[in-house]
DRENKEMAR-140045 format. One record per residue: x negated, y negated, z of N, C-alpha, C in turn; residue number from 1. Coordinates in steps of 0.2 Angstrom, whole numbers, plus 5000, padded with zeros to 4 digits. Layout:
REM residues N
+------+------+------+------+------+------+------+------+------+-----+
:  npx :  npy :  npz : capx : capy : capz :  cpx :  cpy :  cpz :   i :
+------+------+------+------+------+------+------+------+------+-----+
:    X :    Y :    Z :    X :    Y :    Z :    X :    Y :    Z : NUM :
...
+------+------+------+------+------+------+------+------+------+-----+
END
This chain:
REM residues 61
+------+------+------+------+------+------+------+------+------+-----+
:  npx :  npy :  npz : capx : capy : capz :  cpx :  cpy :  cpz :   i :
+------+------+------+------+------+------+------+------+------+-----+
: 3739 : 4052 : 5228 : 3743 : 4047 : 5225 : 3744 : 4042 : 5230 :   1 :
: 3742 : 4036 : 5228 : 3744 : 4029 : 5233 : 3751 : 4028 : 5233 :   2 :
: 3753 : 4026 : 5239 : 3761 : 4025 : 5240 : 3763 : 4019 : 5236 :   3 :
: 3759 : 4014 : 5235 : 3761 : 4008 : 5231 : 3758 : 4007 : 5225 :   4 :
: 3756 : 4013 : 5222 : 3753 : 4012 : 5216 : 3759 : 4013 : 5210 :   5 :
: 3758 : 4011 : 5204 : 3763 : 4010 : 5199 : 3765 : 4017 : 5198 :   6 :
: 3761 : 4022 : 5197 : 3764 : 4029 : 5196 : 3768 : 4031 : 5202 :   7 :
: 3766 : 4030 : 5208 : 3770 : 4032 : 5214 : 3777 : 4029 : 5214 :   8 :
: 3777 : 4022 : 5213 : 3784 : 4019 : 5213 : 3788 : 4022 : 5208 :   9 :
: 3785 : 4023 : 5202 : 3790 : 4026 : 5196 : 3792 : 4033 : 5198 :  10 :
: 3787 : 4037 : 5201 : 3789 : 4043 : 5203 : 3795 : 4044 : 5208 :  11 :
: 3794 : 4040 : 5213 : 3799 : 4041 : 5218 : 3806 : 4037 : 5216 :  12 :
: 3805 : 4033 : 5212 : 3812 : 4030 : 5209 : 3815 : 4035 : 5205 :  13 :
: 3812 : 4038 : 5201 : 3815 : 4044 : 5197 : 3818 : 4049 : 5201 :  14 :
: 3814 : 4051 : 5206 : 3816 : 4057 : 5211 : 3822 : 4054 : 5215 :  15 :
: 3822 : 4048 : 5217 : 3827 : 4046 : 5221 : 3834 : 4045 : 5217 :  16 :
: 3833 : 4043 : 5210 : 3839 : 4043 : 5206 : 3842 : 4050 : 5205 :  17 :
: 3837 : 4055 : 5204 : 3840 : 4062 : 5202 : 3843 : 4064 : 5209 :  18 :
: 3840 : 4063 : 5215 : 3843 : 4065 : 5221 : 3850 : 4062 : 5222 :  19 :
: 3850 : 4055 : 5221 : 3856 : 4051 : 5223 : 3862 : 4052 : 5218 :  20 :
: 3861 : 4054 : 5212 : 3866 : 4055 : 5207 : 3867 : 4062 : 5205 :  21 :
: 3863 : 4067 : 5206 : 3864 : 4073 : 5205 : 3864 : 4078 : 5211 :  22 :
: 3859 : 4079 : 5214 : 3858 : 4083 : 5220 : 3863 : 4082 : 5226 :  23 :
: 3863 : 4077 : 5228 : 3868 : 4074 : 5233 : 3874 : 4076 : 5233 :  24 :
: 3877 : 4073 : 5227 : 3885 : 4074 : 5225 : 3886 : 4082 : 5225 :  25 :
: 3882 : 4085 : 5222 : 3883 : 4093 : 5221 : 3883 : 4096 : 5228 :  26 :
: 3878 : 4095 : 5232 : 3878 : 4098 : 5239 : 3885 : 4096 : 5243 :  27 :
: 3887 : 4090 : 5243 : 3893 : 4087 : 5246 : 3899 : 4090 : 5243 :  28 :
: 3899 : 4091 : 5236 : 3904 : 4095 : 5233 : 3906 : 4102 : 5235 :  29 :
: 3900 : 4105 : 5237 : 3900 : 4113 : 5239 : 3903 : 4113 : 5246 :  30 :
: 3902 : 4109 : 5251 : 3904 : 4109 : 5258 : 3909 : 4104 : 5259 :  31 :
: 3914 : 4106 : 5263 : 3919 : 4101 : 5265 : 3920 : 4100 : 5272 :  32 :
: 3914 : 4097 : 5275 : 3914 : 4096 : 5282 : 3916 : 4088 : 5283 :  33 :
: 3916 : 4085 : 5290 : 3916 : 4079 : 5291 : 3910 : 4075 : 5288 :  34 :
: 3910 : 4069 : 5287 : 3905 : 4065 : 5284 : 3899 : 4065 : 5287 :  35 :
: 3899 : 4065 : 5294 : 3892 : 4066 : 5298 : 3890 : 4072 : 5297 :  36 :
: 3892 : 4078 : 5297 : 3890 : 4085 : 5296 : 3887 : 4085 : 5289 :  37 :
: 3891 : 4082 : 5284 : 3888 : 4083 : 5277 : 3882 : 4079 : 5276 :  38 :
: 3881 : 4073 : 5279 : 3875 : 4069 : 5280 : 3869 : 4072 : 5282 :  39 :
: 3870 : 4076 : 5288 : 3865 : 4079 : 5291 : 3863 : 4086 : 5287 :  40 :
: 3867 : 4090 : 5284 : 3865 : 4095 : 5280 : 3862 : 4093 : 5274 :  41 :
: 3865 : 4088 : 5271 : 3862 : 4085 : 5264 : 3854 : 4082 : 5266 :  42 :
: 3854 : 4079 : 5271 : 3847 : 4077 : 5273 : 3842 : 4082 : 5275 :  43 :
: 3844 : 4087 : 5278 : 3841 : 4093 : 5279 : 3838 : 4097 : 5273 :  44 :
: 3842 : 4096 : 5268 : 3840 : 4099 : 5261 : 3835 : 4094 : 5257 :  45 :
: 3837 : 4088 : 5257 : 3834 : 4083 : 5253 : 3827 : 4081 : 5256 :  46 :
: 3826 : 4080 : 5262 : 3819 : 4078 : 5265 : 3814 : 4084 : 5263 :  47 :
: 3816 : 4090 : 5265 : 3810 : 4095 : 5263 : 3809 : 4096 : 5256 :  48 :
: 3815 : 4094 : 5252 : 3814 : 4094 : 5244 : 3808 : 4089 : 5242 :  49 :
: 3809 : 4083 : 5245 : 3804 : 4078 : 5244 : 3797 : 4080 : 5245 :  50 :
: 3796 : 4083 : 5252 : 3790 : 4086 : 5254 : 3786 : 4090 : 5249 :  51 :
: 3790 : 4095 : 5246 : 3788 : 4100 : 5242 : 3786 : 4097 : 5235 :  52 :
: 3791 : 4093 : 5232 : 3789 : 4090 : 5226 : 3783 : 4085 : 5226 :  53 :
: 3782 : 4081 : 5232 : 3777 : 4077 : 5233 : 3770 : 4081 : 5233 :  54 :
: 3770 : 4087 : 5236 : 3764 : 4091 : 5236 : 3762 : 4094 : 5229 :  55 :
: 3767 : 4096 : 5225 : 3767 : 4097 : 5218 : 3764 : 4092 : 5214 :  56 :
: 3767 : 4086 : 5215 : 3765 : 4080 : 5212 : 3758 : 4078 : 5213 :  57 :
: 3756 : 4078 : 5218 : 3749 : 4077 : 5220 : 3744 : 4081 : 5216 :  58 :
: 3745 : 4087 : 5215 : 3741 : 4091 : 5210 : 3741 : 4089 : 5203 :  59 :
: 3746 : 4086 : 5200 : 3747 : 4085 : 5193 : 3747 : 4078 : 5191 :  60 :
: 3748 : 4073 : 5196 : 3747 : 4066 : 5195 : 3741 : 4063 : 5196 :  61 :
+------+------+------+------+------+------+------+------+------+-----+
END
């Protein structure tokens, strides 16, 4: 999957919207630390999630 192809842009836009509006707020609501710690923990979950989903997407897209 090329990074600037039409499929890739649509895929990452949808994935980003799901992450930004569903997953990140859910993670932040489960933990009540300072903003810096919340961002580090959330980033530690979301970046690996993108890597795993991208590997699965390469097989099927």
